[in-house]
C-alpha positions in Angstrom: -0.1 0.2 -0.2 2.7 2.5 0.7 3.9 2.4 -2.8 0.5 3.0 -4.1 0.3 6.3 -1.9 3.7 7.4 -3.0 2.9 6.9 -6.8 -0.7 8.8 -6.1 1.7 11.5 -4.4 3.8 11.7 -7.3 0.9 11.8 -9.8 -0.3 14.4 -7.9 2.7 16.7 -7.7 2.6 16.4 -11.1 -0.7 17.3 -12.0 0.1 20.5 -10.1 3.4 20.4 -12.1 1.7 20.6 -15.6 -0.8 22.9 -14.6 1.9 25.4 -13.2 4.0 25.1 -16.7 0.5 25.3 -18.6 -0.1 28.7 -16.6 2.8 30.1 -16.9 2.9 29.3 -20.8 -0.3 31.2 -21.7 0.4 34.2 -19.3 4.0 34.2 -21.3 1.9 34.3 -24.4 -0.1 36.5 -23.0 2.4 39.2 -22.7 4.7 38.2 -25.9 2.2 38.9 -28.7 1.4 42.3 -27.7 5.4 43.1 -27.1 5.8 40.9 -30.9 3.5 42.7 -32.0 4.6 46.6 -30.5 8.5 46.0 -32.0 7.4 44.7 -35.5 4.8 46.3 -37.2 7.3 48.3 -38.9 9.3 45.8 -40.8 6.5 44.5 -42.3 4.8 48.3 -43.4 8.8 48.9 -44.7 8.9 45.4 -46.6 5.6 46.5 -48.5 6.5 49.8 -48.9 10.1 48.9 -50.4 8.1 46.9 -53.0 6.1 49.8 -54.0 9.5 51.9 -54.4 9.5 54.0 -51.1 13.0 54.3 -49.2 12.5 54.8 -45.6 14.1 58.6 -44.9 13.1 58.2 -41.1 11.7 56.5 -37.8 10.7 57.8 -34.8 10.2 56.0 -31.8 9.0 58.3 -29.0 5.3 57.0 -27.5 5.3 55.3 -23.9 2.2 53.4 -23.5 1.1 53.2 -19.8 -1.1 49.9 -20.5 2.3 48.3 -22.3 4.9 48.9 -19.4 7.8 47.6 -21.7 7.1 50.7 -23.9 8.8 52.9 -20.8 12.7 51.1 -21.4 12.5 50.8 -25.0 10.2 53.2 -27.1 8.8 51.1 -30.4 8.9 53.2 -33.4 5.5 55.0 -34.3 6.2 56.5 -37.5 8.1 56.2 -40.4 8.5 58.4 -43.7 9.2 57.3 -46.9 10.6 58.8 -50.4 11.0 57.9 -53.6 14.4 58.5 -54.1 14.0 58.0 -58.3 11.0 60.7 -58.3 13.5 63.6 -57.0 12.9 66.5 -59.1 14.9 69.6 -59.2 13.4 73.1 -59.9 15.5 75.9 -61.7 15.5 77.5 -58.4 17.3 74.5 -57.0 14.2 73.4 -54.7 13.9 69.3 -54.5 10.2 68.6 -54.9 8.8 65.0 -54.1 6.3 63.1 -52.1 7.0 61.7 -48.8 5.1 59.2 -47.3 4.2 59.6 -43.5 3.1 55.9 -41.6 1.9 56.6 -38.2 0.5 53.7 -35.8 -1.4 55.3 -33.0 -2.1 54.6 -29.2 -4.8 52.2 -30.7 -2.6 50.1 -32.9 -4.1 51.2 -36.2 -2.1 52.4 -38.7 -2.5 55.5 -41.0 -0.8 56.7 -43.6 -0.7 60.2 -45.7 1.0 61.5 -48.5 2.5 65.4 -48.8 3.8 67.2 -51.5 7.0 68.4 -50.0 9.5 71.3 -51.2 13.2 71.1 -49.9 16.1 73.6 -49.7 19.2 71.9 -49.1 21.3 74.8 -48.9 19.5 76.2 -45.6 18.2 72.9 -44.4 14.9 73.5 -44.8 11.6 72.2 -46.3 8.0 73.4 -46.8 4.7 71.4 -47.6 3.2 72.5 -50.8 -0.5 72.9 -51.0 -1.5 71.1 -54.3 -5.4 72.3 -53.5 -4.7 75.9 -53.2 -6.2 77.5 -56.4 -4.2 80.7 -56.5 -0.7 80.2 -58.1 1.0 82.5 -55.7 -0.3 81.5 -52.7 0.4 77.6 -53.5 4.1 78.9 -54.0 4.4 80.8 -51.0 5.8 78.4 -49.3 6.0 78.1 -45.2 9.8 77.2 -44.6 10.5 75.6 -41.5 13.5 74.0 -40.3 13.9 71.1 -38.0 16.4 70.1 -35.3 18.6 66.9 -35.2 17.5 63.8 -34.7 13.6 65.2 -35.5 11.8 62.8 -38.4 11.8 66.1 -40.6 15.4 66.8 -40.3 16.5 62.9 -41.0 14.1 63.5 -44.4 16.0 66.8 -46.0 18.8 65.1 -44.7 17.7 61.9 -46.5 16.7 63.8 -49.4 19.4 66.6 -50.2 22.2 63.0 -49.8 20.3 62.0 -52.7 20.5 64.9 -54.9 
């Protein structure tokens, strides 16, 4: 009888160990999937856009999400700027004109993209959005030039575009 009691005890302990291991596995998967998603969404976007001829001009990761504590230590990329280097056009004024595609990932993990036609003044290190919907040509050509501090996406895009001329 003693052997049967020992066997029952071993089976009982093994059952608890299996439950514990399975529980830890489910918890690890529950935690790992959102972490993986936060840090991998940009790779898929970049691969897709590169097949369309876009090149990465800038990435930015500066969002801390209190519901995702791992973002406190390393912020995932939440914004990517793309340009098509083959489509850079230089005006007689020396300004460069090109579409810039901005892809952003919001706090609710939705991805949105927007394309803006942008003028670049490489000599001064500045850029300006061009309003293609403006009917008055005089107003459309009055650019609101902006410069950006180093490390900001705007600065990175200016540097990227100007290095490809």
